[in-house]
N, C-alpha and C positions, 0 to 999 in steps of 0.2 A: 622733453621735446623729442619728436621723432625725426630721423634723418630721411631725406628723399633724394634719390639720384635720378636726374632726368637725362636721358640719352636721346638726342635728336640732332640730325644733321642740318636742319633748317634753323638758321640763327633766330629769326623772328619768333617762330613757334616755341623754340627752346626758351626764349626770354619770357614769352607770355605764360608758359607753364610754370616757370620759376617764380614769376610774380604772383601767380595764383596760389601756389603752395606756400609761399612766404606769408601772404595775407591770411592763410588758414592756420598759421602758427607753426609751420614746419621749418626745419633747417634744410636748405636746398644746396645741393652740389650738382653741377651740370657737366655733361660730356658731349662732344660733337660727333662721336663715332662709337661703334661697338667696342673697338679695341681700346679706346680711351676709357670707356665704361669699365672694362675688365681691370684696367690699371687702378681706377678709383675704388673699385670693389676690393682690391687687394690691400688698399691703404686704410680703409675704415669700414665699419659695419653700417648697413642701411636697412631701414624697416621696409621701404618700398622702392622699387625701381620702375620708373615710367619710361618706356622705350618705344620708338617708332619701329615698325617692322621692316620697311623697305629703306635700307641705308647702304651706301657703298661699303665694300669689304664685309665685315661681320654684320649680318642682319639681326633683326630682333629675335627671330626664332633661335638662331645660334647663341645669342646672348642669354636667352631664357634657359636654354639647355645648360650653358655654363653655370648660371646662377643656381639651377636646381642641383647640380653636382657639387659646387664649391660653397654655396651659401644657402642651404636648404631652409633656413629660417627667414629669408628675405622674400617678400611678396613681389610679384611682377605684374604690371599692367601694360599690355601691348596696344599700341595705337597704329591704325593704318587707314589709308584711303581706299583700299581694295578689299573690303570685308566681304566674306562669304562663309557659308556653313562649314566648308571644308577647312578653311583657314582657322576658323574658331575652334574646331575640333583639334586641329594640329597644335594650336597654341596651348590648349588645356593639357594635351598629352605631354607637351614639353615642360609643363609645370607652371604655366601662367596662371595667376589668380583671377584675372578678368581680361576682357577683350573689348575695346571700344573703337568704333569706326569714325572716320572723319566725314563731314564736319561734325563736331560734337559741341554740346553746350557745357559750360563750366559746371552746371549742376550735376551732369552725368559723372564727371571726374570727382566731384565732391562726394557723391553718394557711394561710389566705388571705394574711394579712399577711406571714408568713415567706416565702412563695413570692414575693411581690412585692419584698420587701427583698432576697432572694437574687438576683433578676433585676437589681435595681438595682446590687448589688455587682458582678455580672459586667459590666454596662454601664460601670461606673466603671473596672474593670480594663482593658476594651477601650479606653476613652477614654485611660487612662494610657499604654497601649501605643502608641496612635496618636501621643500627644504625644512619646514617646521616638523614634518613627519620624521625626516632623517635626524632631526635634533632630539629625538626621543620623546616627542609629544604624541606618538601614536603607537599602539600595540595591537596587531591583528585587527585593524579596523576600528579600534577604540581610540578616540581622539580626546586629548585633555592636556591642560597645562596646570591643573590644580594640584597642589601638594598632597591632598588626600588621595587623588587618583594616582599620583606618582608612587605612593606606598602600595596601592592596589596592583600597579604594574609590577613592582618588585615581588609582591606575593604571588602573582600569576606565574612569573618566571620561576620562582622557587618551587611552586606546586607542580609545575610542568616536569620537573626532574624526579618526581615521586609518583607512586601509584596510590597514595592515600586517598580515602574518601573525602569529598569536599561538600560542605553545605553552604550554598550561596544564599544569603538573605538580603532583602532590599524591597523597597516599595515597587508597586506596579510600574513598569516602563523604565526601570533603571538599567536594563541591559543584562539581566542575569544569564540568559542563554548565550549572548555574545561573549561574556566572560568565560562561560563553560567551554565554548568553542575555541577561545584563545588558549585555554589550558591544554585542550586536546591537540590543537595545531602546533603547539610548541613542545609537545611531549614525544616520547619514542613511539607512541601509538598513532601518530599523525597519518601514517599510510593506511590505517584501517578506518572503519566506519565510525562516525559520530552519529549516534542514534538518539533522537530526542522524542520524548513522549510527555504529553500533559496529562497527569493522572486525574485532574479534575474534569477532563473532557469525556470520560467514559464511566458508565455505571460499573459496579463492581464485577459483574460477570463478564462484561466485554473487556475490561481492563486485564483480567486474568488471561483471556485468550490472546490479547494484544501482546502481553509480556512474555507468556510461556509458549505461545503457538498451540497448534492442535493437529491431531491426526484425522484422516478422513473418517467420517462417521462418528466423530466424538460427540456431536450434538446435531440437532436439526439444522440443516443448511450447510453443514461442513462437508461439502461435496469433494473436497480435495485437501490434502495435508498442507499445512502452512507453518513456516518458521516464525517464531515470536521475536520481539525486539531484542530479547536477551541473546538469542542465537545470532541474530544479525550483527550484534555489537561485539562478537567474538574478536578478540585482539584489539578492540578499540575502546570507545567510551559510551556508556549509557547515561543519558541525561534525563532525570526524573523531575519534571517541573510540577509545582503545586503538590509537593509530596505529602502535605498535611491532609489532603483529601482522600488518601488511600485508606480503605477500611482496615480495621485491626486484623481480620482473618487473612487479608491479602498481605499485610505486613509480616505475619508469621510465615507465610509460604515463601515470600521473597527473601526473608531473613535466612531461612533454611537453604535456599538456593545459593545465596551469597556465601554462606559459610562452607557449603560443600563444593562450591564451584561447579555444580552440575545442574542441568535443567532437564525437566521431563515435560513433554508436551501433553496437553489435555487429551485424554483418551489413549495415551500411549504408555508403554512400560519400559521404554529404552531411555537411559540417561545419557545426555551429551555433555562432555566436558566443555566449560567455557572459561575464558580468561578475559576479563574486562574490568574497566575502572568505572566506579559509580560516582557521578556528581549529581547532587540533588539541589533543589531550589525551592524557596517559599517566600511569600510576601506577608506572612503573619508571624506572630510571636509563638514559637513552638512550645515555650514553657507553659502557655495557656492550654495548648492541646494535651500536653503531658498531664496537667492538673485535672483536665476534664476526662482523661482516660481515652481520648480518641487517638492518641499516639502512644504506642508501646515504648517503654523505656529501653528495652533491649534493641529494638529496631532503631530508635533514635540514636543511641550511642554507636551503633554499627555504621550508620551513614554520616553521622556528624563528627567525623574525626578531626577535620580542620575547618573551622568556620571562616567565612569570608563575607563581610558586611559591606554592601555597596552604598555609598552616600547618595541621597536624593539630589536632584538637580538644583534645588534651592540652596543647598549647602556647598555648591561648586559653581556659583554664578559667573565666576571668572571664565568658565568654559563656554558660556552662552554665545558670545560673538564668534568663537572658533567653530562651534557646532552649527551656527547659522550659515557661516561661510562654506562649511563642508556640505551642508544640505543643498545650498545654491549651486555649488560646483558640480555635484553629481546628478542633480535633477534635470532630466532632458528638456522640460519646458523652460526652466530657468536658463539653460544654455542656449536654447533656440531664440529666446527673447532677450538674451544678453542681460538678464537681471543679476546685478552684481552685489547688492547690499540692501539693508533696510535703513530707512531714514532714522536719524538720531533720536527723534521723539518717540518713534516706534520702539527702538531698542530700549529706551528708558522705561516704557510701559512694560516691555517683556522682562526687564530686570526686576521690576517691582512686583511681578506676578509670582504666585506661590508654586506653580507647576505641580499640581497633585498627580498628574499622569507622567511627569518626568520627561525623559527624552522621547518616548513614544508620543506623548502629547505634543511636544515641540515639533516633531516630524509631521504630525497631522495638521497642526496650525500653519506651519510653513507651506504644506501642500496646498491648503486652501488659499493662502495669501499669494502663492506663485501663480496659481490658475487664474485668480482674479486680476493680477497685476498686468497692466498693459504698458508700463514704462520700464526703465532700467533700475529704478529704485522702488522698493516696497514701501508704500506710505500708509498702509493700513493693514492691521491684523485683527482677527476676531478672537479676542481673549474671552473665554466664557466667564460668566459670573459664578460666584461660589454656589455650589448646590444648596438648595433650600431644604432644611430639615422639616420633617412632618411636624406640624404644630401640635403641642400638647392640648390645645383648646379647639381641636378640629371639630369637636361635637357642637360648638357654637354655630358653625355654618349649617348644621343640619336641623336647627331649631325650626319648627313649623313644617318639617318635611313629613312625608307619609312612610318613611322607611321603617321596616320592622327591625327588631333587635338583631336578627340574623343578618339582614341586609347591611345594617350599620357596621356589624362586626367584620363582614367580608370586605366592605369598602375601606374600613380602617386598616385591615390587614394588607390590602393591596397598596394603599398609600404608604404604609410603613415599609413594606418590602421594596417598593419603587424608590423611596428615599434612600434606603441602604444600597440598592443597586447603582443609583446615581453616584453616591458617595464612593463606592468601590469600583466604579467604571465597569460594571458587569462581571466582576470576579465572583464566581460562585463560592469559592472557598472562604474568601474574606467576609462575604455577606453572611454565609452560614455561621461562621465563628461569632460574629457580632450578634446575630439573631439567636444564637445558642440552639441551633437545630443542626441535624446532619444534612449532608448534601442531597440525599434522596428525598427527604422531607421538603427541602427548599425547592427542588425541581418540581415536585408534585404541586406545591402551592403556586409556583410561578406558572405552571401549565393551567391551573384552575383560573388564574387571573389574566391569562393571555400575555404574560411578561416574557420577552425574549432577551437573553443576555446580550445578543449581538447589537440590539438597538441601543443599549446603554454604553457599549464600547464606542459606538459612533458619536456619542455625545461629548467625547473628549475635546 
């Protein structure tokens, strides 16, 4: 129950306002003057103060100024029979939450009060979330109450005290980069750059120039010299995501640079000393890459000093309500519409879902639900059906068609690749590993069939 203080020198109006708020479920305290209101404010805490502006002695403006200075968490509604633009502006400057002119309808008071109480509820929820964060359920923006994640938090803190190489493994969307940033932010290197690069996003030649930089004239289009990611990460941390996509020749060159702690730009002959920490990440089983020869053993052991395995969301479902609340608390549309929670049946459906895209998928699904929701409780979420595998009997559907063998093979290849891309949510590295082709071949075939990896990420 919320407390309301009504400050009004007219007995009848004070009684009417008190009756109205009591009927709305508030606990009401009244005062007949600004001075008496100050006394009541010193005795107990109020959520809302409703005050007349024109009163003998201390007027409503003076009372609002006092409340802003002494009780900043208390909202003030000023009421007067002499309303004008100048007074409204003055009221807001003094800290009033709203301003109503006489004569007024009860509905006007109700709407203003409901808005203020809703704001207070949201503030209380934020305060509660911050308390949970202070209780050790958050680390550098990673929120959890799962025992599995508690061990991850301990390991992050421990790793932050060293410069050892770290290999973070986990499914797509588990927050590998977030963990890498946490390690960096808690380390002695936090004042320097955290430089992230997705190795799977660049062809081999471009990845080399991105990592090592280049001198002017090193190749066609190199109109000026440019530092690479390794140089930029000097003194800080270099995060290499999808490390398994790096071609063996690049692995050799990077390994040499890591061992010598020196970097040489493309087209240059000057070596620059670098001091940085390497954190790598992958969402595939690197032992398979070692077995296939796409990952060199010497490179693997150089970067995989300390492994850190992140659990998928389905193995820490106790965190789901906490994560949902966190998303609602930080989302601007949810805050604007006062969306506070999901309905119990919706939460049950979300708990039963497998979450193949993990926390990233949860954020995307919540984004859609928030945008569609027009109430304060989310009553519907779009949980995708499990991706359909390409049927082994797909040739049956082609019976009676006029396709040539080449056309049929191309169509089958497109359907096969599309099924894998759906399964791996557009991840080139994971799709290439399962298809047993290299990234370059996969990109070439995707281009032939008009398949864009971005469209499959949107299907999460």
